[in-house]
TIRO-2110 file (N, C-alpha, C; in Angstrom, 1 decimal):
// TIRO-2110
200.0, 357.6, 118.4, N, 1, A
200.2, 359.0, 118.8, CA, 1, A
200.0, 359.9, 117.6, C, 1, A
200.6, 359.5, 116.5, N, 2, A
200.5, 360.2, 115.2, CA, 2, A
199.0, 360.3, 114.8, C, 2, A
198.4, 359.1, 114.9, N, 3, A
197.0, 359.0, 114.6, CA, 3, A
196.1, 360.0, 115.4, C, 3, A
196.4, 360.0, 116.7, N, 4, A
195.6, 360.9, 117.6, CA, 4, A
195.9, 362.4, 117.3, C, 4, A
197.1, 362.7, 117.1, N, 5, A
197.4, 364.1, 116.8, CA, 5, A
196.8, 364.6, 115.4, C, 5, A
196.9, 363.7, 114.5, N, 6, A
196.3, 364.0, 113.2, CA, 6, A
194.8, 364.2, 113.3, C, 6, A
194.1, 363.3, 114.1, N, 7, A
192.7, 363.5, 114.3, CA, 7, A
192.4, 364.8, 115.0, C, 7, A
193.2, 365.1, 116.0, N, 8, A
193.0, 366.3, 116.8, CA, 8, A
193.1, 367.5, 115.9, C, 8, A
194.1, 367.6, 115.1, N, 9, A
194.3, 368.7, 114.2, CA, 9, A
193.2, 368.9, 113.3, C, 9, A
192.7, 367.8, 112.8, N, 10, A
191.6, 367.8, 111.8, CA, 10, A
190.3, 368.3, 112.3, C, 10, A
190.1, 368.2, 113.7, N, 11, A
188.8, 368.7, 114.3, CA, 11, A
188.7, 370.2, 114.2, C, 11, A
189.7, 370.9, 113.8, N, 12, A
189.6, 372.4, 113.7, CA, 12, A
188.9, 372.8, 112.4, C, 12, A
188.8, 371.8, 111.5, N, 13, A
188.1, 372.1, 110.2, CA, 13, A
186.6, 372.1, 110.4, C, 13, A
186.0, 373.1, 109.9, N, 14, A
184.5, 373.2, 109.9, CA, 14, A
184.0, 373.0, 108.5, C, 14, A
183.2, 372.0, 108.3, N, 15, A
182.6, 371.8, 107.0, CA, 15, A
181.8, 370.6, 106.9, C, 15, A
181.3, 370.3, 105.7, N, 16, A
180.4, 369.3, 105.5, CA, 16, A
181.0, 367.9, 105.7, C, 16, A
182.3, 367.7, 105.4, N, 17, A
182.9, 366.4, 105.4, CA, 17, A
183.9, 366.3, 106.6, C, 17, A
183.6, 366.9, 107.7, N, 18, A
184.6, 367.0, 108.8, CA, 18, A
184.9, 365.6, 109.4, C, 18, A
184.0, 364.7, 109.5, N, 19, A
184.3, 363.4, 110.0, CA, 19, A
185.2, 362.6, 109.0, C, 19, A
184.8, 362.7, 107.8, N, 20, A
185.6, 362.0, 106.7, CA, 20, A
187.0, 362.6, 106.7, C, 20, A
187.1, 363.9, 106.8, N, 21, A
188.5, 364.6, 106.8, CA, 21, A
189.3, 364.2, 108.0, C, 21, A
188.6, 364.1, 109.2, N, 22, A
189.3, 363.6, 110.4, CA, 22, A
189.8, 362.2, 110.2, C, 22, A
189.0, 361.4, 109.7, N, 23, A
189.5, 360.0, 109.4, CA, 23, A
190.6, 359.9, 108.4, C, 23, A
190.5, 360.7, 107.4, N, 24, A
191.6, 360.7, 106.3, CA, 24, A
192.9, 361.3, 106.9, C, 24, A
192.9, 362.4, 107.6, N, 25, A
194.1, 363.0, 108.1, CA, 25, A
194.7, 362.2, 109.2, C, 25, A
193.9, 361.6, 110.0, N, 26, A
194.5, 360.8, 111.1, CA, 26, A
195.1, 359.5, 110.5, C, 26, A
194.5, 358.9, 109.5, N, 27, A
195.1, 357.7, 108.9, CA, 27, A
196.4, 358.1, 108.1, C, 27, A
196.4, 359.2, 107.4, N, 28, A
197.6, 359.6, 106.7, CA, 28, A
198.7, 359.9, 107.7, C, 28, A
198.4, 360.6, 108.8, N, 29, A
199.4, 360.9, 109.8, CA, 29, A
200.0, 359.6, 110.3, C, 29, A
199.1, 358.6, 110.6, N, 30, A
199.6, 357.3, 111.1, CA, 30, A
200.5, 356.7, 110.1, C, 30, A
200.1, 356.7, 108.8, N, 31, A
200.9, 356.0, 107.8, CA, 31, A
202.3, 356.7, 107.5, C, 31, A
202.3, 358.0, 107.6, N, 32, A
203.6, 358.7, 107.4, CA, 32, A
204.5, 358.3, 108.5, C, 32, A
204.1, 358.3, 109.7, N, 33, A
205.0, 358.0, 110.8, CA, 33, A
205.3, 356.5, 110.8, C, 33, A
204.4, 355.7, 110.4, N, 34, A
204.6, 354.2, 110.3, CA, 34, A
205.7, 353.9, 109.3, C, 34, A
205.6, 354.5, 108.1, N, 35, A
206.6, 354.3, 107.1, CA, 35, A
208.0, 354.8, 107.5, C, 35, A
208.0, 355.9, 108.2, N, 36, A
209.3, 356.4, 108.7, CA, 36, A
209.9, 355.4, 109.7, C, 36, A
209.1, 355.0, 110.7, N, 37, A
209.5, 354.1, 111.7, CA, 37, A
209.9, 352.7, 111.2, C, 37, A
209.3, 352.3, 110.1, N, 38, A
209.6, 351.0, 109.5, CA, 38, A
211.0, 350.9, 109.1, C, 38, A
211.7, 352.0, 108.9, N, 39, A
213.1, 352.0, 108.4, CA, 39, A
214.0, 352.4, 109.5, C, 39, A
213.5, 352.6, 110.7, N, 40, A
214.4, 353.0, 111.9, CA, 40, A
214.6, 351.7, 112.7, C, 40, A
215.8, 351.3, 112.8, N, 41, A
216.1, 350.0, 113.6, CA, 41, A
215.7, 350.2, 115.1, C, 41, A
214.9, 349.3, 115.6, N, 42, A
214.5, 349.5, 117.0, CA, 42, A
215.7, 349.1, 118.0, C, 42, A
215.6, 349.7, 119.1, N, 43, A
216.6, 349.4, 120.2, CA, 43, A
215.8, 349.2, 121.4, C, 43, A
216.2, 348.2, 122.2, N, 44, A
215.4, 347.8, 123.4, CA, 44, A
215.3, 348.9, 124.4, C, 44, A
216.3, 349.8, 124.6, N, 45, A
216.2, 350.8, 125.6, CA, 45, A
215.9, 352.2, 124.9, C, 45, A
216.6, 352.5, 123.8, N, 46, A
216.5, 353.8, 123.2, CA, 46, A
215.2, 354.1, 122.7, C, 46, A
214.6, 353.1, 122.0, N, 47, A
213.3, 353.3, 121.4, CA, 47, A
212.2, 353.6, 122.4, C, 47, A
212.0, 352.7, 123.5, N, 48, A
211.0, 353.1, 124.5, CA, 48, A
211.3, 354.4, 125.1, C, 48, A
212.5, 354.8, 125.4, N, 49, A
212.9, 356.1, 125.9, CA, 49, A
212.3, 357.2, 125.1, C, 49, A
212.6, 357.2, 123.8, N, 50, A
212.1, 358.2, 122.8, CA, 50, A
210.6, 358.2, 122.8, C, 50, A
210.0, 357.1, 122.7, N, 51, A
208.5, 357.0, 122.6, CA, 51, A
207.9, 357.6, 123.9, C, 51, A
208.4, 357.2, 125.1, N, 52, A
207.8, 357.7, 126.3, CA, 52, A
208.1, 359.2, 126.4, C, 52, A
209.2, 359.7, 126.0, N, 53, A
209.5, 361.1, 126.0, CA, 53, A
208.5, 361.9, 125.2, C, 53, A
208.2, 361.4, 124.0, N, 54, A
207.3, 362.0, 123.1, CA, 54, A
205.9, 362.0, 123.7, C, 54, A
205.5, 360.9, 124.3, N, 55, A
204.2, 360.8, 124.9, CA, 55, A
204.1, 361.8, 126.1, C, 55, A
205.1, 361.9, 126.9, N, 56, A
205.1, 362.9, 128.0, CA, 56, A
205.0, 364.3, 127.5, C, 56, A
205.7, 364.6, 126.4, N, 57, A
205.6, 366.0, 125.8, CA, 57, A
204.1, 366.2, 125.4, C, 57, A
203.5, 365.2, 124.7, N, 58, A
202.2, 365.3, 124.2, CA, 58, A
201.2, 365.4, 125.4, C, 58, A
201.4, 364.7, 126.5, N, 59, A
200.6, 364.7, 127.7, CA, 59, A
200.6, 366.1, 128.3, C, 59, A
201.8, 366.7, 128.4, N, 60, A
202.0, 368.0, 129.0, CA, 60, A
201.3, 369.1, 128.1, C, 60, A
201.5, 368.9, 126.8, N, 61, A
200.8, 369.9, 125.8, CA, 61, A
199.3, 369.8, 125.9, C, 61, A
198.8, 368.6, 125.8, N, 62, A
197.3, 368.4, 125.8, CA, 62, A
196.7, 368.7, 127.2, C, 62, A
197.5, 368.7, 128.3, N, 63, A
196.9, 369.0, 129.6, CA, 63, A
196.4, 370.4, 129.7, C, 63, A
196.9, 371.3, 128.9, N, 64, A
196.5, 372.7, 128.9, CA, 64, A
195.3, 372.9, 128.1, C, 64, A
194.9, 371.9, 127.3, N, 65, A
193.7, 372.1, 126.4, CA, 65, A
192.4, 371.8, 127.2, C, 65, A
191.4, 372.4, 126.7, N, 66, A
190.1, 372.4, 127.4, CA, 66, A
189.4, 371.0, 127.3, C, 66, A
188.8, 370.5, 128.4, N, 67, A
187.9, 369.3, 128.3, CA, 67, A
186.5, 369.8, 127.9, C, 67, A
185.9, 369.1, 127.0, N, 68, A
184.5, 369.4, 126.6, CA, 68, A
183.7, 368.2, 127.1, C, 68, A
182.7, 368.5, 127.9, N, 69, A
181.8, 367.4, 128.4, CA, 69, A
180.7, 367.2, 127.4, C, 69, A
180.0, 366.1, 127.6, N, 70, A
178.9, 365.7, 126.7, CA, 70, A
177.7, 366.4, 127.4, C, 70, A
177.1, 367.3, 126.6, N, 71, A
176.0, 368.1, 127.1, CA, 71, A
174.7, 367.4, 127.2, C, 71, A
174.4, 366.7, 126.1, N, 72, A
173.1, 366.0, 126.0, CA, 72, A
173.3, 364.5, 126.1, C, 72, A
172.4, 363.9, 126.9, N, 73, A
172.5, 362.4, 127.0, CA, 73, A
171.7, 361.8, 125.9, C, 73, A
172.4, 360.8, 125.2, N, 74, A
171.8, 360.1, 124.1, CA, 74, A
171.5, 358.7, 124.5, C, 74, A
170.3, 358.3, 124.4, N, 75, A
169.9, 356.9, 124.7, CA, 75, A
170.6, 355.9, 123.7, C, 75, A
171.1, 354.9, 124.2, N, 76, A
171.7, 353.9, 123.3, CA, 76, A
170.8, 352.8, 123.0, C, 76, A
170.4, 352.6, 121.8, N, 77, A
169.5, 351.5, 121.4, CA, 77, A
170.2, 350.3, 121.0, C, 77, A
169.5, 349.2, 120.8, N, 78, A
170.1, 348.0, 120.4, CA, 78, A
170.7, 348.1, 119.0, C, 78, A
170.1, 348.9, 118.1, N, 79, A
170.7, 349.2, 116.8, CA, 79, A
172.0, 350.0, 116.9, C, 79, A
172.1, 350.9, 117.9, N, 80, A
173.3, 351.6, 118.1, CA, 80, A
174.4, 350.6, 118.5, C, 80, A
174.1, 349.8, 119.4, N, 81, A
175.1, 348.8, 119.9, CA, 81, A
175.6, 347.9, 118.7, C, 81, A
174.6, 347.5, 117.9, N, 82, A
174.9, 346.6, 116.8, CA, 82, A
175.8, 347.4, 115.8, C, 82, A
175.4, 348.6, 115.5, N, 83, A
176.2, 349.5, 114.6, CA, 83, A
177.7, 349.6, 115.1, C, 83, A
177.8, 349.9, 116.4, N, 84, A
179.1, 350.1, 117.0, CA, 84, A
179.9, 348.9, 116.9, C, 84, A
179.3, 347.8, 117.2, N, 85, A
180.0, 346.5, 117.1, CA, 85, A
180.5, 346.2, 115.7, C, 85, A
179.6, 346.4, 114.7, N, 86, A
180.0, 346.1, 113.3, CA, 86, A
181.1, 347.1, 112.9, C, 86, A
181.0, 348.4, 113.3, N, 87, A
182.0, 349.3, 113.0, CA, 87, A
183.4, 348.9, 113.5, C, 87, A
183.4, 348.6, 114.8, N, 88, A
184.7, 348.2, 115.5, CA, 88, A
185.2, 346.9, 114.8, C, 88, A
184.4, 345.9, 114.6, N, 89, A
184.9, 344.7, 114.0, CA, 89, A
185.4, 344.9, 112.6, C, 89, A
184.7, 345.7, 111.8, N, 90, A
185.1, 346.0, 110.5, CA, 90, A
186.5, 346.7, 110.4, C, 90, A
186.6, 347.7, 111.3, N, 91, A
187.9, 348.4, 111.3, CA, 91, A
189.0, 347.4, 111.7, C, 91, A
188.8, 346.6, 112.7, N, 92, A
189.7, 345.6, 113.2, CA, 92, A
190.1, 344.7, 112.0, C, 92, A
189.1, 344.2, 111.3, N, 93, A
189.4, 343.2, 110.2, CA, 93, A
190.1, 343.9, 109.1, C, 93, A
189.8, 345.1, 108.7, N, 94, A
190.5, 345.8, 107.6, CA, 94, A
191.9, 346.0, 108.0, C, 94, A
192.1, 346.6, 109.2, N, 95, A
193.5, 346.9, 109.6, CA, 95, A
194.3, 345.6, 109.8, C, 95, A
193.8, 344.6, 110.4, N, 96, A
194.5, 343.4, 110.6, CA, 96, A
194.8, 342.6, 109.3, C, 96, A
194.1, 342.9, 108.2, N, 97, A
194.4, 342.3, 106.9, CA, 97, A
195.4, 343.1, 106.1, C, 97, A
195.6, 344.3, 106.4, N, 98, A
196.6, 345.2, 105.6, CA, 98, A
198.0, 344.6, 105.6, C, 98, A
198.5, 344.0, 106.7, N, 99, A
199.9, 343.5, 106.7, CA, 99, A
200.2, 342.5, 105.6, C, 99, A
199.2, 341.8, 105.1, N, 100, A
199.4, 340.9, 104.0, CA, 100, A
199.9, 341.5, 102.7, C, 100, A
199.6, 342.8, 102.6, N, 101, A
199.8, 343.5, 101.3, CA, 101, A
201.0, 344.5, 101.4, C, 101, A
201.8, 344.5, 102.5, N, 102, A
202.9, 345.3, 102.6, CA, 102, A
204.1, 344.5, 103.0, C, 102, A
205.3, 345.1, 102.9, N, 103, A
206.5, 344.4, 103.3, CA, 103, A
206.6, 344.1, 104.8, C, 103, A
207.4, 343.1, 105.2, N, 104, A
207.5, 342.7, 106.5, CA, 104, A
207.9, 343.7, 107.5, C, 104, A
208.8, 344.7, 107.1, N, 105, A
209.2, 345.7, 108.1, CA, 105, A
208.1, 346.7, 108.3, C, 105, A
207.1, 346.8, 107.5, N, 106, A
206.0, 347.7, 107.7, CA, 106, A
204.8, 347.0, 108.3, C, 106, A
204.7, 345.7, 108.1, N, 107, A
203.5, 344.9, 108.6, CA, 107, A
203.4, 345.0, 110.1, C, 107, A
204.5, 344.9, 110.8, N, 108, A
204.4, 345.0, 112.3, CA, 108, A
203.9, 346.3, 112.8, C, 108, A
204.1, 347.3, 112.1, N, 109, A
203.6, 348.7, 112.5, CA, 109, A
202.1, 348.7, 112.6, C, 109, A
201.4, 347.9, 111.8, N, 110, A
199.9, 347.9, 111.8, CA, 110, A
199.4, 347.2, 113.1, C, 110, A
200.2, 346.5, 113.8, N, 111, A
199.8, 345.9, 115.0, CA, 111, A
199.5, 346.9, 116.1, C, 111, A
200.1, 348.1, 115.9, N, 112, A
199.8, 349.2, 116.9, CA, 112, A
198.7, 350.2, 116.5, C, 112, A
198.1, 349.9, 115.4, N, 113, A
197.0, 350.8, 114.9, CA, 113, A
195.9, 350.8, 116.0, C, 113, A
195.4, 352.0, 116.2, N, 114, A
194.4, 352.2, 117.3, CA, 114, A
193.0, 351.7, 116.9, C, 114, A
192.8, 350.4, 116.8, N, 115, A
191.6, 349.8, 116.3, CA, 115, A
190.4, 350.0, 117.2, C, 115, A
190.7, 350.2, 118.5, N, 116, A
189.6, 350.5, 119.5, CA, 116, A
189.3, 352.0, 119.6, C, 116, A
190.4, 352.8, 119.5, N, 117, A
190.3, 354.3, 119.6, CA, 117, A
189.5, 354.9, 118.4, C, 117, A
189.8, 354.4, 117.2, N, 118, A
189.2, 354.9, 116.0, CA, 118, A
187.6, 354.8, 116.1, C, 118, A
187.1, 353.6, 116.3, N, 119, A
185.6, 353.6, 116.4, CA, 119, A
185.0, 354.5, 117.5, C, 119, A
185.7, 354.5, 118.6, N, 120, A
185.3, 355.4, 119.7, CA, 120, A
185.2, 356.9, 119.3, C, 120, A
186.3, 357.3, 118.6, N, 121, A
186.3, 358.7, 118.2, CA, 121, A
185.3, 359.0, 117.1, C, 121, A
185.1, 358.1, 116.2, N, 122, A
184.1, 358.3, 115.2, CA, 122, A
182.7, 358.3, 115.8, C, 122, A
182.4, 357.5, 116.7, N, 123, A
181.1, 357.4, 117.4, CA, 123, A
180.8, 358.7, 118.2, C, 123, A
181.8, 359.1, 119.0, N, 124, A
181.7, 360.4, 119.7, CA, 124, A
181.6, 361.6, 118.8, C, 124, A
182.4, 361.6, 117.8, N, 125, A
182.4, 362.7, 116.8, CA, 125, A
181.0, 362.8, 116.1, C, 125, A
180.5, 361.7, 115.7, N, 126, A
179.2, 361.6, 115.0, CA, 126, A
178.1, 361.9, 115.9, C, 126, A
178.0, 361.3, 117.1, N, 127, A
176.9, 361.4, 118.0, CA, 127, A
176.9, 362.7, 118.8, C, 127, A
178.0, 363.2, 119.1, N, 128, A
178.1, 364.4, 119.9, CA, 128, A
178.7, 365.6, 119.1, C, 128, A
180.0, 365.7, 119.2, N, 129, A
180.7, 366.7, 118.3, CA, 129, A
182.2, 366.5, 118.3, C, 129, A
182.9, 367.2, 117.5, N, 130, A
184.3, 367.1, 117.4, CA, 130, A
185.0, 367.6, 118.7, C, 130, A
184.3, 368.4, 119.5, N, 131, A
184.9, 368.9, 120.8, CA, 131, A
185.0, 367.7, 121.8, C, 131, A
184.1, 366.9, 121.8, N, 132, A
184.2, 365.7, 122.7, CA, 132, A
185.3, 364.7, 122.2, C, 132, A
185.4, 364.6, 120.9, N, 133, A
186.5, 363.8, 120.3, CA, 133, A
187.8, 364.4, 120.7, C, 133, A
188.0, 365.7, 120.7, N, 134, A
189.2, 366.3, 121.2, CA, 134, A
189.5, 365.9, 122.6, C, 134, A
188.5, 365.9, 123.4, N, 135, A
188.7, 365.6, 124.9, CA, 135, A
189.2, 364.2, 125.0, C, 135, A
188.7, 363.2, 124.2, N, 136, A
189.3, 361.9, 124.3, CA, 136, A
190.7, 361.9, 123.9, C, 136, A
191.0, 362.6, 122.8, N, 137, A
192.4, 362.6, 122.2, CA, 137, A
193.3, 363.2, 123.2, C, 137, A
192.9, 364.3, 123.9, N, 138, A
193.8, 365.0, 124.8, CA, 138, A
194.2, 364.2, 126.0, C, 138, A
193.4, 363.2, 126.3, N, 139, A
193.7, 362.4, 127.5, CA, 139, A
194.4, 361.1, 127.1, C, 139, A
194.5, 360.8, 125.8, N, 140, A
195.1, 359.5, 125.3, CA, 140, A
196.6, 359.4, 125.6, C, 140, A
197.4, 360.4, 125.3, N, 141, A
198.9, 360.2, 125.5, CA, 141, A
199.3, 359.8, 126.9, C, 141, A
198.6, 360.3, 127.9, N, 142, A
198.9, 360.1, 129.3, CA, 142, A
199.0, 358.6, 129.6, C, 142, A
198.0, 357.8, 129.1, N, 143, A
197.9, 356.4, 129.3, CA, 143, A
198.7, 355.5, 128.3, C, 143, A
199.0, 356.1, 127.2, N, 144, A
199.7, 355.3, 126.1, CA, 144, A
201.1, 354.9, 126.5, C, 144, A
201.7, 355.7, 127.3, N, 145, A
203.1, 355.3, 127.7, CA, 145, A
203.1, 354.0, 128.6, C, 145, A
202.0, 353.8, 129.2, N, 146, A
201.9, 352.5, 130.0, CA, 146, A
202.0, 351.3, 129.1, C, 146, A
201.5, 351.4, 127.8, N, 147, A
201.6, 350.3, 126.9, CA, 147, A
203.1, 350.0, 126.6, C, 147, A
203.8, 351.1, 126.5, N, 148, A
205.3, 350.9, 126.2, CA, 148, A
205.9, 350.2, 127.4, C, 148, A
205.6, 350.6, 128.6, N, 149, A
206.2, 350.0, 129.8, CA, 149, A
205.7, 348.5, 129.8, C, 149, A
204.5, 348.3, 129.5, N, 150, A
203.9, 346.9, 129.5, CA, 150, A
204.7, 346.0, 128.6, C, 150, A
204.9, 346.5, 127.3, N, 151, A
205.6, 345.8, 126.3, CA, 151, A
207.0, 345.5, 126.7, C, 151, A
207.7, 346.5, 127.2, N, 152, A
209.1, 346.4, 127.6, CA, 152, A
209.2, 345.3, 128.7, C, 152, A
208.4, 345.3, 129.7, N, 153, A
208.4, 344.3, 130.8, CA, 153, A
208.1, 342.9, 130.3, C, 153, A
207.2, 342.8, 129.4, N, 154, A
206.9, 341.5, 128.7, CA, 154, A
208.1, 341.0, 128.0, C, 154, A
208.8, 341.9, 127.3, N, 155, A
210.0, 341.5, 126.6, CA, 155, A
211.0, 340.9, 127.5, C, 155, A
211.2, 341.4, 128.7, N, 156, A
212.2, 341.0, 129.6, CA, 156, A
211.8, 339.8, 130.5, C, 156, A
210.5, 339.7, 130.7, N, 157, A
210.0, 338.7, 131.7, CA, 157, A
209.4, 337.4, 131.1, C, 157, A
208.9, 337.4, 130.0, N, 158, A
208.2, 336.2, 129.5, CA, 158, A
209.2, 335.0, 129.4, C, 158, A
210.3, 335.2, 128.9, N, 159, A
211.3, 334.1, 128.8, CA, 159, A
211.8, 333.6, 130.2, C, 159, A
211.9, 334.5, 131.1, N, 160, A
212.5, 334.2, 132.4, CA, 160, A
211.4, 333.7, 133.4, C, 160, A
210.2, 334.2, 133.5, N, 161, A
209.3, 333.8, 134.5, CA, 161, A
208.0, 333.3, 133.9, C, 161, A
207.9, 333.2, 132.6, N, 162, A
206.7, 332.7, 131.9, CA, 162, A
205.6, 333.7, 131.6, C, 162, A
204.6, 333.3, 130.8, N, 163, A
203.6, 334.2, 130.3, CA, 163, A
202.7, 334.7, 131.4, C, 163, A
202.3, 333.8, 132.3, N, 164, A
201.4, 334.3, 133.4, CA, 164, A
202.0, 335.3, 134.3, C, 164, A
203.2, 335.0, 134.9, N, 165, A
203.8, 335.9, 135.8, CA, 165, A
204.4, 337.1, 135.1, C, 165, A
204.8, 336.9, 133.9, N, 166, A
205.3, 338.0, 133.0, CA, 166, A
204.2, 339.0, 132.8, C, 166, A
203.0, 338.5, 132.4, N, 167, A
201.9, 339.4, 132.2, CA, 167, A
201.5, 340.1, 133.4, C, 167, A
201.4, 339.4, 134.6, N, 168, A
201.1, 340.1, 135.8, CA, 168, A
202.1, 341.1, 136.2, C, 168, A
203.4, 340.8, 136.0, N, 169, A
204.4, 341.8, 136.3, CA, 169, A
204.3, 343.0, 135.4, C, 169, A
204.1, 342.8, 134.1, N, 170, A
204.0, 343.9, 133.2, CA, 170, A
202.8, 344.7, 133.5, C, 170, A
201.6, 344.1, 133.9, N, 171, A
200.4, 344.9, 134.2, CA, 171, A
200.7, 345.7, 135.4, C, 171, A
201.3, 345.1, 136.5, N, 172, A
201.6, 345.9, 137.7, CA, 172, A
202.5, 347.0, 137.4, C, 172, A
203.6, 346.8, 136.6, N, 173, A
204.6, 347.8, 136.3, CA, 173, A
203.9, 349.0, 135.5, C, 173, A
203.0, 348.6, 134.5, N, 174, A
202.4, 349.7, 133.7, CA, 174, A
201.5, 350.5, 134.6, C, 174, A
200.7, 349.9, 135.5, N, 175, A
199.8, 350.7, 136.4, CA, 175, A
200.6, 351.6, 137.3, C, 175, A
201.7, 351.0, 137.9, N, 176, A
202.6, 351.8, 138.7, CA, 176, A
203.2, 353.0, 138.0, C, 176, A
203.6, 352.7, 136.7, N, 177, A
204.2, 353.8, 135.9, CA, 177, A
203.2, 354.9, 135.7, C, 177, A
202.0, 354.6, 135.4, N, 178, A
201.0, 355.7, 135.2, CA, 178, A
200.7, 356.4, 136.5, C, 178, A
200.7, 355.7, 137.6, N, 179, A
200.4, 356.4, 138.9, CA, 179, A
201.6, 357.3, 139.2, C, 179, A
202.8, 356.8, 139.1, N, 180, A
204.0, 357.6, 139.4, CA, 180, A
204.1, 358.8, 138.4, C, 180, A
203.9, 358.5, 137.2, N, 181, A
204.0, 359.6, 136.1, CA, 181, A
203.0, 360.7, 136.5, C, 181, A
201.8, 360.3, 136.9, N, 182, A
200.7, 361.3, 137.2, CA, 182, A
201.2, 362.2, 138.4, C, 182, A
201.7, 361.5, 139.4, N, 183, A
202.1, 362.2, 140.7, CA, 183, A
203.3, 363.2, 140.3, C, 183, A
204.2, 362.7, 139.6, N, 184, A
205.4, 363.6, 139.2, CA, 184, A
204.9, 364.8, 138.4, C, 184, A
204.1, 364.6, 137.4, N, 185, A
203.7, 365.7, 136.5, CA, 185, A
202.8, 366.7, 137.3, C, 185, A
202.0, 366.1, 138.2, N, 186, A
201.2, 367.0, 139.0, CA, 186, A
202.0, 367.8, 140.0, C, 186, A
203.0, 367.1, 140.6, N, 187, A
203.9, 367.8, 141.6, CA, 187, A
204.6, 369.0, 140.9, C, 187, A
205.1, 368.8, 139.7, N, 188, A
205.7, 369.9, 139.0, CA, 188, A
204.7, 370.8, 138.2, C, 188, A
203.4, 370.6, 138.4, N, 189, A
202.3, 371.4, 137.8, CA, 189, A
202.4, 371.4, 136.3, C, 189, A
202.8, 370.3, 135.7, N, 190, A
202.8, 370.2, 134.3, CA, 190, A
201.5, 369.7, 133.7, C, 190, A
200.7, 369.1, 134.5, N, 191, A
199.3, 368.7, 134.1, CA, 191, A
198.3, 369.2, 135.1, C, 191, A
END
């Protein structure tokens, strides 16, 4: 979430190095929150409640922001696909190797780094514009809370019903959560 908000804020900069600045600010935002959270002891109920509350606030805030559609259609070539694959794999390998160089309480925070979102934002920002990158970011918090629900259900079900049924239960619960969340927020005209 911190990464997304940092990237969103950085897209208001107009200049020669806007993509680099977006990358830098989003990564710094992520690291600041990661280092703070590394020293906050997690709680099985309190932590998910706080995280989901923050995501709901972000969802409501971003719902009022404008969506920017992609105006021009860009053909995707084989070299584009290769570049995107290399970019995504490189980001994943770099981020997944960082925990070796930090303390154990910080290492786990890198597991939640948006390794798929970052390449997507960079590609959209580079190929189209920062406006379309904003649109992706504004819609991200709404679905992120389902990851929290998924993780929480996995925590409670894996030991009791096993990996297969625990995974299925977590998936069903996270999808139901997003559906119910959307209905409630729309009912109260918050999104």
